[in-house]
C-alpha positions as CSV (number, residue, x, y, z in Angstrom):
1,M,-10.0,15.8,-13.8
2,D,-8.3,18.0,-11.2
3,L,-7.7,15.8,-8.2
4,G,-7.0,18.8,-6.0
5,L,-3.6,17.4,-4.8
6,E,-1.4,20.3,-5.7
7,G,0.8,21.2,-2.7
8,R,-0.6,18.4,-0.6
9,A,2.1,16.8,1.7
10,C,2.2,13.1,1.4
11,V,3.9,10.1,2.8
12,V,4.1,6.8,0.9
13,T,5.7,3.7,2.4
14,G,7.2,1.0,0.4
15,A,7.6,3.6,-2.3
16,S,10.9,2.7,-3.9
17,R,9.4,0.2,-6.3
18,G,6.1,-1.5,-7.4
19,I,2.8,0.0,-6.4
20,G,4.3,2.4,-4.0
21,L,6.6,4.0,-6.6
22,E,3.7,4.3,-9.0
23,V,1.6,6.1,-6.4
24,A,4.5,8.5,-5.6
25,R,5.0,9.2,-9.3
26,R,1.3,10.0,-9.8
27,L,1.1,12.2,-6.7
28,C,4.2,14.2,-7.8
29,A,2.7,14.5,-11.3
30,E,-0.4,16.1,-9.6
31,G,1.8,18.7,-8.0
32,A,1.9,17.0,-4.5
33,R,4.9,16.9,-2.2
34,V,5.9,13.3,-1.4
35,L,8.1,11.7,1.2
36,I,9.2,8.4,-0.2
37,V,9.8,5.8,2.6
38,A,11.7,2.6,2.1
39,R,14.6,0.6,3.6
40,S,17.2,0.9,0.8
41,A,19.1,4.3,0.7
42,D,20.0,3.9,-3.0
43,A,16.5,2.9,-4.0
44,V,15.0,5.8,-2.1
45,D,17.3,8.3,-3.7
46,E,16.7,7.0,-7.2
47,A,12.9,7.0,-6.6
48,A,12.9,10.5,-5.2
49,A,14.9,11.8,-8.1
50,G,12.6,10.2,-10.7
51,C,9.4,11.4,-9.0
52,A,10.7,15.0,-8.6
53,S,11.3,15.1,-12.3
54,L,7.5,14.7,-12.9
55,G,6.5,17.7,-10.9
56,G,5.7,18.6,-7.3
57,E,8.4,17.8,-4.9
58,A,9.9,14.5,-3.6
59,A,12.2,13.6,-0.7
60,G,13.4,10.4,0.7
61,L,13.4,8.8,4.2
62,V,15.3,5.6,4.8
63,L,13.3,3.7,7.4
64,D,12.1,0.3,8.4
65,V,8.3,0.8,8.9
66,T,8.2,-2.0,11.5
67,A,10.4,0.0,13.9
68,A,8.5,1.0,17.1
69,D,9.1,4.7,16.4
70,A,8.6,4.6,12.6
71,G,5.2,6.4,12.7
72,E,6.6,9.3,14.7
73,R,9.7,9.5,12.5
74,M,7.6,9.7,9.3
75,A,5.3,12.3,10.6
76,A,8.2,14.4,11.9
77,A,10.1,14.1,8.7
78,A,7.1,15.2,6.6
79,T,6.4,18.1,9.0
80,E,10.1,19.2,8.9
81,R,10.2,19.0,5.1
82,F,6.7,20.1,4.1
83,D,5.3,21.8,7.3
84,R,2.5,19.3,7.6
85,L,1.2,15.9,6.5
86,D,-2.0,15.6,4.5
87,V,-1.9,12.2,2.9
88,L,-0.6,8.9,4.2
89,V,-0.4,5.7,2.0
90,N,0.5,2.6,4.0
91,N,1.9,0.4,1.2
92,A,4.9,-1.4,2.6
93,G,4.6,-5.2,2.8
94,S,5.7,-8.6,1.5
95,A,4.5,-12.1,1.1
96,K,5.7,-15.7,0.6
97,R,3.9,-18.6,-0.9
98,R,3.7,-21.8,1.1
99,P,1.0,-24.0,2.7
100,L,-0.2,-23.4,6.3
101,D,1.6,-26.3,7.8
102,Q,4.9,-24.9,6.5
103,V,4.6,-21.5,8.2
104,P,6.7,-21.6,11.4
105,D,5.5,-19.8,14.5
106,E,8.3,-17.2,14.2
107,D,7.0,-16.0,10.8
108,W,3.6,-14.9,12.1
109,Q,4.9,-12.0,14.2
110,P,6.8,-10.3,11.3
111,A,3.6,-10.4,9.2
112,W,1.7,-8.8,12.1
113,E,4.3,-6.2,12.5
114,V,4.4,-5.0,8.9
115,N,0.7,-5.5,8.0
116,V,-1.0,-4.3,11.2
117,L,1.3,-2.6,13.7
118,A,3.2,-0.5,11.1
119,P,0.1,1.1,9.5
120,M,-1.5,1.5,13.0
121,R,1.5,3.4,14.3
122,A,1.7,5.5,11.1
123,M,-1.9,6.4,11.4
124,R,-1.6,7.1,15.1
125,A,1.2,9.6,14.4
126,A,-0.2,11.2,11.2
127,I,-3.9,11.7,11.9
128,P,-3.8,14.1,14.9
129,G,-2.3,16.8,12.6
130,M,-4.8,16.1,9.9
131,V,-7.6,16.5,12.5
132,E,-6.2,19.8,13.6
133,R,-6.4,21.1,10.0
134,G,-9.8,19.4,9.3
135,W,-8.6,17.5,6.2
136,G,-6.7,14.3,5.7
137,R,-6.5,11.1,3.6
138,V,-5.2,7.7,4.5
139,V,-5.1,4.7,2.2
140,N,-4.1,1.3,3.5
141,V,-2.9,-1.1,0.7
142,C,-4.4,-4.4,1.7
143,S,-5.0,-7.4,-0.6
144,S,-7.7,-9.5,-2.2
145,A,-6.4,-12.2,0.2
146,A,-7.8,-10.1,3.0
147,K,-11.3,-10.7,1.7
148,R,-10.8,-14.3,0.4
149,P,-7.9,-15.9,2.4
150,S,-5.4,-17.8,0.3
151,G,-4.2,-21.2,1.7
152,M,-0.8,-20.5,0.1
153,T,-0.2,-17.2,1.9
154,P,-1.8,-17.9,5.3
155,E,0.0,-15.4,7.6
156,Y,-0.3,-12.7,4.9
157,S,-4.0,-13.4,4.4
158,V,-4.8,-13.3,8.1
159,T,-2.9,-10.1,8.9
160,K,-4.2,-8.4,5.8
161,A,-7.7,-9.2,7.0
162,A,-6.7,-7.6,10.3
163,E,-5.5,-4.5,8.4
164,L,-8.9,-4.2,6.8
165,S,-10.5,-4.1,10.2
166,L,-7.9,-1.7,11.4
167,S,-8.7,0.7,8.5
168,R,-12.4,0.5,9.4
169,V,-11.8,1.3,13.0
170,F,-9.8,4.4,12.2
171,A,-12.3,5.4,9.5
172,D,-15.1,5.4,11.9
173,A,-13.1,7.3,14.5
174,Y,-12.1,10.2,12.3
175,A,-14.5,10.6,9.3
176,R,-16.5,13.4,11.1
177,Q,-13.3,15.3,11.7
178,G,-12.4,15.4,8.0
179,V,-9.9,12.6,7.9
180,L,-11.0,9.9,5.4
181,V,-9.5,6.4,5.9
182,N,-9.9,3.8,3.2
183,A,-8.4,0.5,2.1
184,I,-7.5,-0.8,-1.4
185,C,-7.5,-4.6,-2.0
186,P,-5.4,-5.4,-5.1
187,G,-5.1,-8.8,-6.6
188,P,-1.9,-10.3,-8.0
189,T,0.1,-7.5,-9.6
190,A,3.0,-7.6,-12.0
191,T,5.5,-5.9,-9.7
192,E,8.9,-7.1,-8.4
193,L,7.1,-9.0,-5.6
194,W,5.6,-11.3,-8.1
195,M,7.9,-11.1,-11.1
196,A,11.4,-10.8,-9.7
197,P,13.5,-14.0,-9.7
198,G,12.5,-16.0,-6.6
199,G,9.3,-13.9,-6.2
200,L,5.8,-15.1,-5.8
201,L,5.6,-16.3,-9.5
202,D,8.6,-18.5,-9.1
203,Q,7.4,-19.8,-5.8
204,S,4.0,-20.7,-7.3
205,A,5.7,-22.4,-10.2
206,E,7.8,-24.5,-7.9
207,I,4.9,-25.5,-5.7
208,H,2.8,-26.6,-8.7
209,G,5.6,-28.1,-10.7
210,Q,5.1,-25.6,-13.5
211,G,7.4,-23.5,-15.7
212,R,7.5,-19.8,-15.2
213,D,5.3,-19.0,-18.3
214,E,2.8,-21.7,-17.3
215,A,2.6,-20.3,-13.8
216,L,2.0,-16.8,-15.1
217,A,-0.7,-18.0,-17.4
218,A,-2.4,-19.9,-14.6
219,A,-2.2,-16.8,-12.3
220,G,-3.8,-14.7,-15.0
221,A,-6.5,-17.2,-15.7
222,G,-7.6,-17.1,-12.1
223,R,-8.9,-13.6,-12.6
224,P,-12.1,-12.9,-14.6
225,I,-10.3,-10.1,-16.4
226,G,-7.7,-12.8,-17.5
227,R,-4.4,-11.3,-16.4
228,L,-2.4,-9.8,-13.6
229,A,-2.8,-6.1,-12.8
230,E,-0.2,-3.5,-13.7
231,A,1.1,-1.4,-10.8
232,S,-0.2,1.7,-12.5
233,E,-3.8,0.4,-12.4
234,I,-3.6,-0.1,-8.6
235,A,-1.9,3.3,-8.2
236,D,-4.7,5.1,-10.1
237,A,-7.3,3.9,-7.6
238,I,-5.1,4.8,-4.6
239,V,-4.4,8.3,-5.8
240,F,-8.1,8.9,-6.4
241,L,-8.8,8.0,-2.8
242,C,-6.0,10.5,-1.7
243,S,-7.7,13.3,-3.6
244,E,-10.3,16.0,-3.1
245,R,-12.6,14.0,-5.4
246,A,-12.9,11.2,-2.9
247,S,-14.6,13.5,-0.4
248,Y,-17.5,11.1,0.4
249,V,-15.6,7.8,0.6
250,A,-14.7,6.6,4.1
251,G,-14.3,3.1,5.5
252,A,-14.3,1.5,2.1
253,A,-12.3,-1.6,1.1
254,W,-12.1,-1.2,-2.7
255,S,-11.3,-4.4,-4.6
256,V,-9.0,-3.7,-7.5
257,D,-8.5,-7.3,-8.4
258,G,-9.9,-7.9,-11.9
259,G,-13.0,-9.4,-10.4
260,T,-11.2,-12.1,-8.4
261,V,-13.2,-11.9,-5.2
262,Q,-16.8,-12.5,-6.0
263,V,-18.6,-10.4,-3.4
264,I,-20.9,-7.4,-3.8
265,I,-19.4,-5.2,-1.2
């Protein structure tokens, strides 16, 4: 299937690893031009070089997406490099497992900054140019926890739910002008966030008094499909929503969670 992404100018945040990197790879393989945004200069350079080898074009921008001017800087960098910005994927984020009563007040604001204000600022900066050209795609990478809050990731769940609402507000505002805004809600995915030493898998194992293998088996067993997702499986759905083929999808919140959240919407 031709996704109609050749030559499209894209920004992907959190794109130096995990789901974001897989999205950037697939966009480049489709012939798109991709600005890879992340905080580590070495990781950004490595990701850009790897993506560029697949086709299209890739460049890097070292940036903390929670900076107040991050949206403007991403839009400006894409316009300077590619002359425009057609596709925005808000993917940057993180999580930590612990019960509600162990989340200090000072940890709620960073979750709000990265999961709500950062994508809001990015959309606010990127969408006007899309409106001028009458075509744009925005995908906000949310979480299954946004639909079914997890008691072990409380500030993450609450702010991801807010991000879903944010996506819908922007979708309603701009769909008639050719800019389609959607959200993706992955379940647990076998990326560095989960699998790296000290990541969510190890945190879960410690909380439940399990070994690492036991914790991984338990996490997989919690999905009807019986395992964690691969980053590539999430990226495939995101890239479709970035494409010409998703021309009648707006305001959606697609679950890509192996059947975890048992709702019919």
